[in-house]
matplotlib code that plots the C-alpha trace (Angstrom):
import matplotlib.pyplot as plt

x = [0.0, 1.3, 0.0, 0.8, 3.7, 1.3, -0.8, 2.2, 3.7, 0.3, 0.2, 3.9, 5.8, 9.1, 8.8, 10.0, 6.9, 5.0, 6.4, 4.8, 5.2, 4.8, 5.4, 2.3, 2.3, 0.5, 1.9, 0.8, 2.1, 1.8, 2.5, 1.9, 0.7, -0.3, -1.0, -1.4, -3.3, -4.4, -7.1, -6.1, -8.2, -10.2, -8.9, -10.4, -13.7, -14.4, -18.1, -18.2, -18.7, -19.9, -16.5, -14.3, -11.1, -7.9, -5.9, -2.1, -0.2, 1.8, 3.5, 3.0, 4.7, 4.8, 6.4, 7.1, 5.4, 6.9, 6.0, 5.8, 5.4, 3.7, 4.6, 8.2, 8.4, 7.6, 10.7, 13.8, 16.3, 14.0, 11.8, 8.8, 10.3, 10.7, 11.5, 15.2, 14.9, 12.4, 12.0, 10.3, 9.3, 8.3, 6.6, 5.4, 3.9, 5.5, 8.8, 8.5, 9.4, 10.4, 11.1, 13.0, 13.7, 15.3, 16.2, 17.3, 18.8, 16.8, 18.8, 22.4, 22.6, 20.3, 16.6, 14.4, 17.0, 17.3, 20.9, 19.9, 19.8, 17.4, 19.8, 18.4, 21.2, 20.9, 21.6, 20.7, 19.3, 18.2, 16.6, 15.6, 13.8, 13.6, 14.3, 12.5, 11.9, 8.6, 10.5, 12.7, 9.7, 7.9, 11.0, 11.1, 7.5, 8.3, 10.9, 8.6, 10.1, 7.8, 8.5, 8.1, 5.4, 6.7, 6.0, 4.0, 6.1, 6.2, 4.3, 6.3, 6.3, 8.9, 6.3, 4.7, 8.1, 9.5, 6.3, 7.1, 10.7, 13.9, 15.2, 17.9, 15.3, 13.5, 16.8, 17.7, 14.3, 14.7, 18.4, 19.7, 21.3, 18.1, 16.4, 12.9, 13.5, 11.2, 11.7, 13.3, 10.8, 11.4, 13.8, 13.3, 10.6, 12.4, 14.0, 17.1, 20.1, 18.1, 18.5, 14.8, 12.8, 14.4, 12.6, 13.0, 15.5, 14.9, 17.4, 17.1, 19.1, 19.4, 21.5, 22.2, 24.2, 24.6, 26.6, 26.5, 27.1, 30.6, 31.5, 31.4, 34.2, 37.6, 39.0, 36.2, 35.1, 36.1, 35.0, 32.4, 30.4, 29.1, 27.8, 26.9, 25.2, 23.6, 22.7, 20.7, 20.2, 18.1, 17.5, 16.9, 19.0, 17.2, 14.2, 16.2, 18.8, 18.4, 21.1, 21.5, 24.2, 24.4, 27.1, 27.7, 29.9, 31.3, 31.6, 33.6, 36.4, 35.7, 35.8, 33.3, 32.1, 31.1, 30.1, 27.6, 27.0, 24.8, 23.5, 20.9, 20.2, 17.6, 18.9, 15.8, 15.9, 18.9, 19.3, 22.6, 23.5, 26.7, 27.5, 30.5, 30.9, 33.7, 34.2, 36.3, 38.9, 39.6, 37.7, 35.8, 33.7, 32.8, 30.2, 28.8, 25.9, 24.3, 21.3, 19.0, 15.5, 13.8, 16.5, 18.0, 20.4, 22.2, 24.2, 27.6, 28.9, 32.0, 32.9, 35.9, 36.5, 39.4, 39.9, 42.2, 43.2]
y = [0.0, 3.5, 6.9, 10.4, 12.3, 15.1, 12.5, 10.7, 14.1, 15.0, 11.7, 11.5, 14.8, 13.1, 10.3, 7.7, 5.9, 5.7, 4.2, 5.5, 2.2, -1.4, -4.4, -6.6, -10.0, -13.2, -16.1, -19.6, -21.7, -25.5, -27.5, -31.1, -32.6, -36.2, -38.0, -41.8, -42.8, -46.0, -46.7, -48.7, -51.7, -51.1, -52.9, -56.4, -56.2, -52.6, -52.3, -48.6, -49.2, -45.6, -44.3, -43.3, -45.4, -43.6, -42.7, -42.6, -40.9, -43.6, -41.1, -37.4, -35.9, -32.2, -30.5, -26.8, -24.8, -24.1, -20.7, -19.5, -15.9, -15.5, -11.8, -12.4, -15.0, -12.3, -10.3, -10.7, -13.4, -14.4, -17.4, -17.6, -19.8, -18.2, -21.0, -21.7, -24.6, -27.4, -29.0, -32.2, -33.0, -36.4, -37.0, -40.2, -41.1, -44.6, -43.2, -40.5, -37.0, -38.3, -35.7, -35.9, -32.9, -33.0, -29.8, -29.5, -26.6, -26.8, -24.5, -24.3, -20.5, -17.7, -18.8, -16.9, -16.3, -18.2, -19.1, -21.2, -24.9, -27.2, -29.4, -30.6, -30.7, -32.3, -29.4, -30.5, -33.5, -33.3, -36.0, -36.2, -38.7, -39.8, -43.1, -44.1, -47.4, -47.7, -47.5, -50.4, -52.4, -51.7, -52.9, -56.0, -56.9, -56.6, -59.3, -61.5, -60.5, -60.2, -58.7, -61.0, -60.0, -58.4, -60.3, -58.5, -57.0, -58.9, -57.3, -55.3, -57.2, -55.1, -53.2, -56.4, -58.1, -55.1, -54.3, -54.4, -55.5, -53.9, -50.5, -52.2, -53.8, -50.5, -48.7, -51.1, -51.1, -50.6, -51.5, -53.9, -55.9, -57.5, -59.7, -58.6, -54.9, -52.8, -52.9, -50.0, -48.4, -49.7, -52.4, -55.5, -53.8, -52.4, -49.5, -48.0, -49.9, -51.7, -48.9, -48.0, -44.9, -44.2, -43.2, -44.2, -42.4, -40.2, -40.0, -37.4, -37.9, -35.4, -35.8, -33.0, -32.8, -29.7, -28.7, -26.3, -26.5, -25.0, -28.4, -29.8, -27.6, -29.3, -27.6, -28.7, -31.9, -34.1, -31.8, -33.6, -30.5, -30.2, -33.3, -33.3, -35.5, -34.2, -36.4, -35.4, -38.0, -37.4, -40.0, -40.4, -43.2, -42.9, -41.1, -38.0, -38.0, -36.5, -36.4, -34.8, -35.3, -33.4, -33.6, -32.8, -34.7, -33.4, -36.3, -34.2, -33.4, -36.5, -34.3, -33.5, -29.9, -29.8, -31.8, -30.8, -32.9, -32.0, -33.7, -32.6, -34.2, -33.5, -33.9, -33.6, -29.8, -29.3, -29.2, -29.8, -29.3, -30.0, -29.1, -29.6, -28.2, -28.6, -27.3, -28.6, -25.9, -27.3, -24.7, -26.0, -24.8, -26.6, -25.4, -26.9, -25.3, -26.5, -24.5, -24.8, -25.1, -23.1, -20.4, -19.9, -17.4, -20.2, -21.8, -22.9, -22.0, -23.2, -22.2, -22.9, -22.2, -22.0, -20.2, -21.6, -19.5]
z = [0.0, -0.9, 0.4, -0.7, 0.9, 2.2, 4.0, 5.5, 6.7, 8.3, 10.2, 11.1, 10.6, 11.7, 9.1, 11.6, 12.7, 9.5, 6.4, 3.2, 1.4, 2.5, 0.3, -0.4, 1.3, 0.3, 2.3, 3.2, 6.0, 6.3, 9.5, 10.6, 13.9, 14.6, 17.9, 18.4, 21.6, 23.3, 25.9, 29.0, 30.0, 33.2, 36.3, 37.0, 38.7, 37.7, 37.2, 36.4, 32.7, 32.2, 33.2, 30.3, 30.1, 30.7, 27.6, 27.1, 24.4, 22.5, 20.1, 19.2, 16.1, 15.6, 12.6, 12.4, 9.6, 6.2, 4.8, 1.1, 0.0, -3.4, -3.7, -2.8, -5.6, -8.2, -7.3, -9.5, -8.3, -5.5, -4.6, -2.4, 0.3, 3.7, 6.1, 6.7, 9.2, 9.9, 13.3, 14.3, 17.9, 19.2, 22.6, 24.3, 27.7, 27.5, 28.9, 31.6, 30.3, 26.9, 24.2, 21.0, 18.8, 15.3, 13.4, 9.7, 7.8, 4.6, 2.2, 1.2, 0.8, 1.8, 1.9, -0.5, -3.2, -6.5, -5.7, -2.7, -3.2, -1.4, 0.6, 4.0, 6.5, 10.0, 12.3, 15.8, 17.8, 21.4, 23.5, 27.2, 29.4, 33.0, 34.6, 37.8, 39.6, 37.8, 34.5, 35.4, 36.6, 33.3, 31.3, 33.6, 32.8, 29.0, 29.5, 31.6, 35.0, 37.9, 41.3, 44.3, 46.8, 50.0, 53.2, 55.8, 58.6, 61.9, 64.7, 67.2, 70.5, 72.2, 74.3, 75.7, 76.3, 78.2, 80.1, 83.7, 83.0, 84.2, 83.1, 80.9, 78.8, 78.2, 77.6, 74.8, 73.4, 69.6, 69.7, 67.1, 69.9, 70.8, 68.2, 69.0, 68.7, 66.5, 62.8, 61.0, 58.6, 55.2, 56.3, 54.1, 52.1, 49.2, 51.0, 49.5, 50.6, 53.3, 55.7, 55.7, 55.0, 51.7, 48.6, 45.0, 42.7, 39.8, 37.0, 34.3, 31.1, 28.2, 25.1, 22.5, 19.4, 17.2, 14.1, 11.2, 7.5, 8.1, 9.6, 6.1, 4.8, 4.2, 7.3, 9.6, 7.9, 10.7, 13.5, 15.7, 16.4, 20.0, 21.6, 25.3, 27.8, 31.0, 34.0, 37.1, 39.8, 42.9, 45.6, 49.3, 50.8, 54.2, 55.5, 56.6, 53.8, 50.4, 47.7, 44.3, 41.7, 38.4, 35.7, 32.1, 29.7, 26.4, 24.0, 21.6, 24.0, 26.2, 29.3, 32.1, 31.9, 35.6, 38.6, 41.3, 44.4, 47.3, 50.5, 53.0, 56.4, 59.0, 62.5, 64.6, 65.3, 63.1, 59.3, 57.6, 54.0, 52.1, 48.5, 46.2, 42.6, 40.2, 36.6, 33.7, 34.4, 37.8, 39.8, 42.7, 45.6, 48.9, 51.5, 54.7, 56.6, 59.8, 61.1, 64.1, 62.7, 65.4, 65.5, 62.0, 63.4, 65.3, 62.6, 61.4, 57.9, 56.1, 52.6, 50.5, 46.8, 44.3, 41.0, 38.4, 35.4]

ax = plt.figure().add_subplot(projection="3d")
ax.plot(x, y, z, "-o")
ax.set_aspect("equal")
plt.show()
């Protein structure tokens, strides 16, 4: 659309906000999205037939849009294509937090010019998923493995056996030196490490690989690009302990980019935390903090860090 100079000056005397001429645009964009789902069978004995079965997403595929400009195609030495990269994303509920993304560089040259050649080039791949005890159990069922039922805990008879007894019996009540002491929560029932009270772990894994068309030049033909793996592990070995470990590994240089380790412990009315971090350059930091829960001002802090050039 084009307007007269007098009208443009009346609307915008500075000539900065209003452009007297804009190129016409006629574009079309196409994308793709497809989802495959499955309905779960109702539990045995479920008589609620009117209830809709729960659905799970087997696979979801999403493709980014591709744009074409008809007006741009009319210009000399131009084509109508406007999209430089194409991305595909895959999701599934079969693996917790699963996501796979693939990106391609479509054109060798500047997109939209007649000198650009259609030559799809794999630019990046990224994948992430989470592993939990339920994931391992599901894989075991696929191979025909079944978990054994857990025996019911034996009743606690310490109170009745020490009733009216000497003070020594009551003092050692719950001690592991007497065979009839109370059971530690979680002991023998799948607790982490058999110490009781622990929770299942969560392991997050992410992989990424990226490169550019410049890697195909004679100088960079054998360059691996950038390929990294990230791990994040969180678990609770006992009821009052929590631990986290994170790391990143560069598969191109075959070196760890960083390490991060932290522990936290509840000590009745006290809370203790420990953290350690290290980078690929050798820099590290260490900290220890112990705080009284009721009085946070009563605490003990220790920090140490180094810096390597």
